[in-house]
Every structure is written in C-alpha cells, then in structure tokens.
N, C-alpha and C positions, 0 to 999 in steps of 0.2 A: 337177218342181221347183216350189217355192212361195215366195211372199213374203207376209207379213202387212203390208199398207200402213199399219196403225194402230200397230204395235209393232215398231219396228226400231231397232237401235243405230246404224246408218249412215243418213246422209241418203238419202231415197228415190231421188234422181237418181243418186247414185253407185251405189246398190244395183242399180238397173235398167240403167243405161247404162255404168257403169264410168268409168275415167279413164286417161289416158296417163301414162307414167312422168314426164314433164317437169312435170306439174301439181303445184304446191306442194312441189317438191323430193322427191317420192316416189322411192323406190329401185326400185320395180317398178310395172308397169301393173296395173290391175284390169279384168277383162273385163266384168263386169256380168252380171246374171241373164239379160237378153235374149240375149246372146251365148252364155252357157253353156247355155241351153236350145235353141240352134240345132238344128233337126232334130227337136225334140220339143215338149213342152207346158210352158207356164209358167202357174201358177195365181196370180192376184192376189187375195188375200183382203182384204176391206174396201177395195175400190177407191175407194169414196166418200171415204175419208180422204186420198187422194192430192191434194196441192196442185194448184190449177187450172193453173198453168204447166206442171207435169209431165203433167197429163192431156193438154194440147195436144201436148206433145213425144211422149208415148206414142202418141197418135192418128197423128201424122206418121210415126212408126216403123212402125206397123201398115200404114198406107196405102202407104208407099214401100218397105217391107221392108228398111229400112236403119236403122242407129243411128249417132248421133254421140256418141262418148265425150267427156267433159269434157276439154278441152285437146287434142283430136284435130284433125287437119287434113283428114281424108277420111272419107266415110261407109263403114260396114262392113255388108255384106249379111247379113241374118238371115232364116231361114225357121223361124218359131215359131208354134205355135198358142197362143192366149191364152184362158184361161178366167177371167172376172172374177166375183167374188162380193161381195155386200154384204147387210147387213141393213137398209139405208136404202131409203126410197122415192125413187129417183133422179129420177123425173119431178118430184116436189115439190121436190127439191134444185135442179134446173135452173130451175124456175119461180121459185124464190126467190133465184136467183143464187149459190148455194153450191156449185155443181158445173158441170162443162162440159156440152157437148152429149151427148145420149144416142143411141147407135147399137145397135140390137138386131137379131139375126137370129132370126126365129121361123118 
C-alpha cells in the first residue's frame, strides 16, 4: 500500500490515521492507511511534504505501534513496516527548520 504525501485529495491526517464515525457527522468510520496496512508494508512517498505536526504524530505511532483516529477515544494497535521516500535532502530540511527530526536505519 502506498501514499503520495505531496498529492492527496484527502487531508494527510485523515488518510494516514482515519476517523471515527462520530467525527463531523460522518455516516461511517474511515480506518486510515496505517490500519489498512496492518501486518504489511506502507510506502510513504514524498515524506518530506508531510506537515510537521503529522510527522510528530507519525513518529509516535511508529514508536508506540498504535494509532489514534481523529475523534477516537482509544489507541488502536498496528503492526506495519513503513518505507519512506523523498527527493529532498532531509538533513538540510531539519537544519533549516522545515522538517522534523531524522531517524535512519543504516
């Protein structure tokens, strides 16, 4: 499963984390890509385009292996491998305050 963080019709927070049915009078809940990819892999293309607050929320989800849906009242466990891609120099982006912290596995 893949998400292009630079070109999405939905707000990235909703696309990643989903929402509960009670949010904004929705008739059904949306699970979000992190939940849909549970047990598999989620590719985040152009991760550098993700807004800073969502980068922090995504980091928390990766560390705790849980997500909080918008309007939700309890964390939902997820087991997902994330592959993040970008054409930006993220070290420079962090240095200049345009992106969150960098975590790499080499």
